[in-house]
C-alpha positions in Angstrom: -9.8 -3.7 22.7 -6.9 -5.8 21.6 -3.8 -3.7 20.6 -1.4 -6.3 19.1 0.9 -3.6 17.6 1.3 -1.6 20.8 4.9 -0.2 21.0 5.4 -0.6 17.2 6.0 2.1 14.6 4.5 1.8 11.1 5.2 3.9 8.0 2.5 3.9 5.4 3.2 5.5 2.1 0.5 7.2 0.1 -1.7 7.4 3.2 -3.6 10.6 2.8 -6.6 9.0 1.3 -8.2 5.7 0.0 -6.6 2.4 0.9 -3.5 4.0 2.5 -5.6 6.1 4.8 -7.6 3.1 5.9 -4.4 1.1 6.5 -3.0 3.9 8.6 -6.2 4.1 10.7 -6.3 0.4 11.2 -2.7 0.0 12.2 -3.2 2.9 14.7 -6.3 1.2 16.1 -4.1 -2.0 16.5 -1.8 0.1 18.7 1.0 1.2 16.3 2.3 4.8 16.1 1.7 5.5 12.4 3.7 7.8 10.2 1.3 9.0 7.5 3.2 9.7 4.3 1.7 12.0 1.6 2.9 13.4 -1.7 0.7 16.4 -2.4 -2.4 16.2 -0.2 -1.2 17.7 3.0 -4.8 18.4 4.1 -5.7 14.8 3.6 -2.8 13.5 5.5 -3.4 15.9 8.4 -7.0 14.7 8.5 -5.9 11.1 8.8 -3.6 12.1 11.6 -6.4 14.0 13.3 -8.8 11.0 13.0 -6.2 8.7 14.5 -5.5 11.0 17.4 -9.2 11.6 18.0 -9.6 7.8 18.3 -6.9 7.6 20.9 -4.0 6.7 18.7 -0.8 8.5 17.8 0.4 9.6 14.3 2.5 12.1 12.4 2.5 13.2 8.8 5.5 13.4 6.5 5.9 14.6 2.9 7.9 13.3 0.0 7.3 13.4 -3.7 7.8 9.8 -4.8 7.9 10.8 -8.5 11.3 12.5 -7.9 14.7 10.8 -8.2 15.7 11.6 -4.6 12.4 10.5 -3.1 13.7 7.7 -0.9 16.4 10.0 0.7 13.8 12.8 1.1 11.4 10.4 2.9 14.2 8.9 5.1 15.2 12.4 6.2 11.6 13.4 6.9 10.9 10.3 9.1 12.7 10.9 12.4 11.8 7.6 14.0 14.9 5.5 14.5 12.9 2.2 14.1 10.2 1.3 11.6 8.7 -2.0 12.6 6.2 -2.1 9.8 6.7 -0.6 6.3 3.6 -0.5 4.1 4.5 0.4 0.5 1.1 1.6 -0.5 1.8 4.6 -2.7 0.9 4.2 -6.3 -0.6 5.9 -9.4 -2.8 4.4 -12.1 -3.4 6.8 -15.0 -6.0 5.5 -17.4 -4.3 5.2 -20.7 -4.1 2.4 -23.2 -0.8 1.3 -24.8 -1.2 3.7 -27.8 -2.2 6.6 -25.5 0.6 6.3 -22.9 3.3 8.9 -23.4 6.8 8.8 -22.0 6.1 11.2 -19.2 3.2 9.1 -18.0 5.2 5.9 -18.3 8.1 7.4 -16.3 5.8 8.6 -13.5 4.3 5.2 -13.1 7.7 3.6 -13.0 9.0 6.2 -10.5 6.2 5.9 -8.1 5.1 2.3 -8.4 8.4 0.6 -8.9 11.5 2.8 -8.3 10.3 4.5 -5.1 9.1 1.2 -3.6 12.5 -0.4 -4.1 14.6 2.5 -2.9 12.3 3.4 0.0 12.6 -0.2 1.2 16.3 -0.2 0.7 16.7 3.0 2.7 14.7 1.8 5.6 16.2 -1.7 5.9 18.7 -0.5 8.5 15.8 0.8 10.6 13.6 -2.3 10.3 14.4 -4.6 13.2 14.6 -8.4 13.0 11.1 -9.7 13.0 9.8 -6.6 11.2 7.2 -6.5 8.5 7.2 -5.2 4.9 3.9 -5.2 3.1 3.6 -4.1 -0.5 0.3 -3.2 -2.3 -0.2 -5.0 -5.5 -3.4 -5.6 -7.6 -5.5 -8.4 -8.9 -4.8 -7.2 -12.5 -1.4 -8.8 -12.4 -3.3 -12.1 -12.9 -6.1 -10.9 -15.2 -6.8 -8.0 -17.5 -8.7 -4.7 -17.1 -8.8 -2.1 -20.0 -7.0 1.1 -19.7 -4.2 0.4 -17.2 -1.6 -1.8 -18.9 1.5 0.0 -17.6 0.1 0.2 -14.1 -0.7 -3.5 -14.2 2.8 -4.3 -15.4 4.3 -2.2 -12.7 2.5 -4.2 -10.1 3.9 -7.4 -11.6 7.3 -6.0 -10.7 6.0 -5.6 -7.1 4.9 -9.2 -7.0 8.3 -10.5 -8.2 10.2 -8.1 -5.9 8.1 -9.2 -2.9 9.2 -12.8 -3.5 12.9 -12.0 -3.7 12.8 -9.6 -0.7 11.1 -12.4 1.3 13.9 -14.8 0.5 16.7 -12.3 1.2 15.3 -11.0 4.4 14.0 -14.2 5.9 17.2 -14.8 7.8 16.3 -11.7 9.9 12.7 -13.0 10.4 11.4 -10.1 8.4 8.3 -11.1 6.5 7.6 -9.6 3.1 4.2 -10.0 1.5 2.0 -8.2 -1.0 -1.8 -7.6 -0.9 -3.7 -7.6 -4.2 -7.0 -5.8 -4.1 -9.6 -5.8 -6.9 -12.0 -2.9 -7.4 -12.1 -0.7 -4.3 -14.3 2.3 -3.6 -11.6 5.0 -3.7 -10.8 8.2 -5.6 -8.4 6.2 -7.8 -11.2 3.9 -8.8 -14.0 6.4 -9.0 -15.6 4.4 -11.9 -17.0 2.0 -9.4 -19.6 4.6 -8.4 -20.3 5.8 -11.9 -23.3 4.5 -13.9 -22.7 0.8 -14.7 -19.8 0.5 -12.2 -21.6 -1.8 -9.7 -23.0 -3.9 -12.6 -19.5 -4.4 -14.0 -18.2 -5.5 -10.6 -21.1 -7.9 -10.2 -20.2 -9.6 -13.5 -16.6 -10.4 -12.5 -16.5 -10.6 -8.7 -17.6 -13.7 -6.8 -18.5 -11.9 -3.6 -21.3 -9.3 -3.8 -20.9 -5.6 -3.2 -18.2 -2.9 -3.7 -15.2 -3.2 -1.5 -14.4 -0.4 0.9 -10.8 0.4 1.7 -11.2 -1.1 5.2 -11.5 -4.6 3.6 -7.9 -4.2 2.4 -6.7 -2.7 5.6 -8.0 -5.8 7.5 -5.6 -8.0 5.4 -2.7 -5.7 6.0 -3.5 -5.8 9.8 -3.2 -9.6 9.7 0.2 -9.5 8.0 1.5 -6.7 10.3 0.3 -8.4 13.5 1.6 -11.5 15.4 -0.7 -13.9 13.6 1.1 -13.0 10.3 4.6 -13.9 11.6 4.8 -17.2 9.6 3.5 -15.9 6.3 6.1 -14.5 3.8 6.7 -14.3 0.1 3.0 -14.4 -0.8 0.7 -12.2 -2.8 -2.6 -12.3 -0.8 -5.6 -11.9 -3.1 -8.1 -9.4 -1.5 -10.2 -8.9 -4.6 -13.5 -10.6 -3.4 -12.9 -13.3 -5.9 -12.4 -11.2 -9.1 -12.4 -13.2 -12.3 -12.1 -16.6 -10.6 
């Protein structure tokens, strides 16, 4: 089996479940040592680590609450690895609340986790990312279209898209690629509605490709960007939505 990331170390934030867990498992299968970050779900993170080790890979779990002001410093201290070749900023929250229903506490949490922590975690780890490293941010298809109930989440990912572009320009001189991956509806706990009555029918009406995406679909795209074949791609938001609302 090809192991294009052998000898590399990857940090995946929000990797205790869903898309983050799938990314962690895929990068480990590609040969990377994976640091599995979690906020609250220690059991979930330890299960991901156990799965990776059982498959012959190596991984460790680290904890940091990305909703807190000192999150980046806390994570940097928890991660002992001197070099992070691949940083995957996957952690995010998406409370369902319309504009009128979004209170200040909810707004602040979305900003803290989806925007503030992504920026300062990346800033903190820049000194550990070697020339030729990779930064991959998780965005969403709903920065380009609308979906009811998540206006603040969608706007926070617009920040991610713009920041990705500027990071790519600034870090290009070091041959560090910076890209974002934009999923559509994915079968995760965050998007439990896809398995609820009418969920599959809703997806079928707006998605060009048939079926409900599993997290592994997104992990495959991240694997490309993290691997040697992604070395000449930077500053892009790669749509991985199955053709949502084309």
